[in-house]
C-alpha positions as CSV (number, residue, x, y, z in Angstrom):
1,X,57.5,160.6,-74.4
2,X,60.0,163.0,-75.5
3,X,60.1,166.3,-74.0
4,X,59.6,168.0,-77.5
5,X,56.4,166.4,-77.8
6,X,55.4,168.0,-74.5
7,X,57.2,171.3,-74.8
8,X,54.2,173.5,-75.6
9,X,52.2,172.2,-72.6
10,X,55.2,172.8,-70.4
11,X,55.6,176.2,-71.8
12,X,51.9,177.1,-71.1
13,X,52.2,175.7,-67.5
14,X,55.3,178.0,-66.8
15,X,53.6,181.1,-68.4
16,X,50.5,180.4,-66.0
17,X,52.8,180.0,-63.0
18,X,54.9,183.0,-63.6
19,X,52.9,185.5,-65.6
20,X,49.4,184.8,-65.0
21,X,49.3,183.7,-61.3
22,X,47.9,180.2,-61.7
23,X,50.2,178.8,-59.2
24,X,48.8,177.6,-55.8
25,X,51.6,178.1,-53.2
26,X,50.4,178.5,-49.5
27,X,50.7,182.0,-48.4
28,X,49.3,183.2,-44.9
29,X,50.1,186.5,-43.7
30,X,52.7,184.7,-41.3
31,X,54.4,182.7,-44.1
32,X,54.3,185.8,-46.4
33,X,56.0,188.0,-43.8
34,X,58.5,185.5,-43.1
35,X,59.5,184.9,-46.8
36,X,60.0,188.7,-47.4
37,X,62.0,189.1,-44.0
38,X,64.1,186.1,-44.0
39,X,63.7,184.7,-47.5
40,X,62.9,181.1,-48.3
41,X,64.4,179.7,-45.0
42,X,62.0,181.9,-43.1
43,X,59.1,180.8,-45.3
44,X,60.1,177.0,-44.6
45,X,60.3,177.7,-40.9
46,X,56.8,179.4,-40.9
47,X,55.0,176.6,-42.9
48,X,52.3,175.1,-41.1
49,X,52.7,171.3,-40.2
50,X,50.6,170.3,-42.8
51,X,51.3,172.4,-46.1
52,X,48.5,172.9,-48.6
53,X,48.4,173.7,-52.3
54,X,51.6,172.9,-54.5
55,X,53.6,173.2,-51.2
56,X,52.1,169.9,-49.9
57,X,54.1,167.8,-52.5
58,X,57.4,169.6,-51.6
59,X,60.3,167.9,-49.9
60,X,60.9,170.5,-47.2
61,X,64.0,168.7,-46.1
62,X,65.6,168.9,-49.5
63,X,64.4,172.6,-49.7
64,X,66.1,173.4,-46.4
65,X,69.3,171.5,-47.6
66,X,69.4,173.5,-50.7
67,X,69.0,176.7,-49.0
68,X,72.0,175.8,-46.7
């Protein structure tokens, strides 16, 4: 299926994630503090062994590589 056919759905998902707070990112006090103090590398280090929410589907090794 072409992107243009799904563009409106994609835009709605992005608007929800970035403007209306519908994203589901795991944030405990510990992970939030680590992110604000040390950025994404700190957040990655502070993540629990079993991530929840949308982070559960993340490739943390790839994220760490991209942060480097």
